[in-house]
N, C-alpha and C positions, 0 to 999 in steps of 0.2 A: 504494499500500500504506499503511495507517495506520502512524503512528510506532511504536506498540507492537508491531506485527508486525514491523517492520524491526529493532527492538531485539532482539526474540526471535531472529530469523534471525541477526543479527550475532553474538550471544553463543553460539548453537548452533555457528556456523561456527569461532569462535576457541577454543572450549572445550578442545581437546587441547593447546594451546600456553599457555593462559591463566595457569596457575600460574607456569610458568617465566618468562614475560614479566613478570607482575605483580611478582615478587620481584626480578627483575633490574632493571626500571624504577625501582623504589622504593628499591633498595639494601637491601631488607628492612626499611626504616623502618616499613612498614605493620604489621609484627609488633608493634612498640613501641606504635603507636597502638592496636592492639587490646588490648594488655595494660592500657593506661590505661583503655580503656572497661570491661574486665572488672571494674574496681574499682566501677563504678557498677551493674554488672549482677547479679553474684552476691553472696550475703550469707551463705553457709554453710548456709541452710535448704534444705528440699526445695521447688524452685521449678518452675513451668511457664514456659518461656522460648521466645519466638518469634523466630526469625532470619529477617527479611524480605529478599528478594533475596539469598539465601544463596550463590548461585553454586556454586563447586566446594567450599564448605564449610569454608574455613579458619576463619572466625569460629564457625561451628556446632560444629566439633570442639574449638576453644579453650574455648568456653563449657561444653561437655559435660565437658571435663577439670577445669574449675575449680569447677563447680557443686556444691552440697552433695548428700549422699546422697539417693537417691530423686528427684532432679530429672530432668526430660524436656525436651529441646531439639527444637523443631519447626522445620524449615527449609522455606521456601517460596520458589519462584522461578518465572518464566515460561519459563525456558529448560531444557528436559529435557536438552539436551546438556551444560549446566554441571552439573546435579545428578547426572548419570550417574556422575560421578567421586566423589561425596561419600562413599557408603557404603564403597567400596573403601579410600579414605583413612581413614575412621573405624574400619574393621576393623583396619588396620595400627596405629592408635593404641589399639585396645582399647576404644573407646567406642561402637561401633555399636549397642549394646543400649540406649543412652540417647538415641538420635536417631531421629526419624521425619521423613519427607520427604513434601511434597505439592506438585504443580505447581499454582500459584495466582498470581493477579494481585494485587499488593499494594494495588491500588485497590479491590478487591472481593474480600475474603477469606472463605472458607467456614467461618468459626469463629463461635461464639456470643459474644454480648456478655460481657465480663468473664472470658475464658478464660485469660489469662496474667498472671503477676506482672511480667514484663518483656518489652518489645518492643525488639529491636535491629535496626538496618539499617546495614550498613557499605559505604559507597561505591556505594550503589544508588539512593538516592532522587533523585539528579539525573537518572536515567534515566526517572522516572515522567513520563507524559504530563501528568497532573494531580496535582501535588504536594499540593494542598490535599485532594484525595480520599484520597491515601494517608495523610496525617496524620490525617484523620478516622477512617480505619479503625484506625490505630494506637491512638487513644484509645478507640475503641469496643471493641476486643478486650482492653483492659487491665482487670484487676481494680481496684476502688477502692483507692487507695494505691499502685498500680503505677506504673512508670516506663518512659518511652521514652528510649533512648539512640541517637543517630544520629552516625555518623562520615561525614564528607564531605570530598573534596578541595576546596581553595580556593586563591585567589591569595595569594601571599606579601605581607606587609605592607610589607616593605622595598622601595623602588622599584628599586634596583640588583639585588637578588635576583629581583624580579619580571620584569625584563628578561631575565636569564639563564634563568629559568624558562620564559618564553615562547618563547625561541629553542629550548630543549630540547624543550618540549612541541609546538611547531608545525612543527619541522623534524626534529630527531633522532629523536624518539619514533615518528613515522609511518614513517620509513625503517627503523629497527631492527624495529619491531613488524610492519611489512609483510614484511620479510625473513624473519622467524622464523614468523609465522602464515600468510603468504600473503594476508593481507587488510589492505592498507594503509589502506583506507577506515575500518576499525574503529578504527584508531589516529590517524586524523584526527578522528574523532567524539569521542574522549576529550578532547582539549584544548578542542574547541568546547563540550562539555557542562559542563566546569568553568567556562569563561568565562561560560556562560549561567546558571549557578546563582545564585540570589538572594544578595545580600550578607548577612552574619550578622544584622544588625538586622532585615532584612526577613524572613528565614527564621524568626527568633524570633517575629516578629509572626504569621506564619502558624501557628506552633505554638500561640500563645495563642488565635487565632481558632478552632482545632480544639478548644479547651477545656482545653488543658494549663495548669497553674499551676506556679509556681517555675521558670519557663523560664530557662535559662542556657546560655551558650556558652563554650568554652574554645579558645584558639589553641594548636595543637600544631606544633612544628618550624618556628617563626617564620611560622606561618600557611599552611603547605603543606597542613594538615588542620585541620578544625574538629570539635569534639565538641559536640553539641547534647543538652540533657537537659530533659525535661519530665515532670511528674508528673500523675496523675489523682486 
């Protein structure tokens, strides 16, 4: 089975328990990271914003809540199981009328060139089989003057913290994740995908190769997360 199909199947499988596990495992620090990203995404005007690999919609909903009047947030993901939860959560938060969803592959999206003011991707691009194709698509669908904002898990900078992080990610996380979700392999995949993600300088180079200018990255929570920003 191709990698992309495996990823889709895996996220469909863990969708029912994903939110609970995600916030439990991160101690809700992921919410702080998203708030930092919002400062780069919304500007108070009416915007068309694309949330790629939107999953169960935490970022999609947060953007819809923060964006200016008349804004529309489009969420795309390859996992229908994950997206099945989005509109129920959005309705509970009162922003369902500002969101639309579409099953789509982030490496080949069904949108015209220059469709969005912002493209956001939170903790999803490491799952792309061809990250350079995804970045090319992010650039293509942005309007001139638009911005791509990417959040991704990374390895801590401090060596002692990195050792503790590796123990947690490689041993504790798969056990707890498997116990709650029933899919231990999915939570073995998570640390492996973080380990395999390109170092910050290399990923910034990939963004520049896709056409982005003003590329920058920021370390969050001592390197547990990185925020990458590029402009068109």
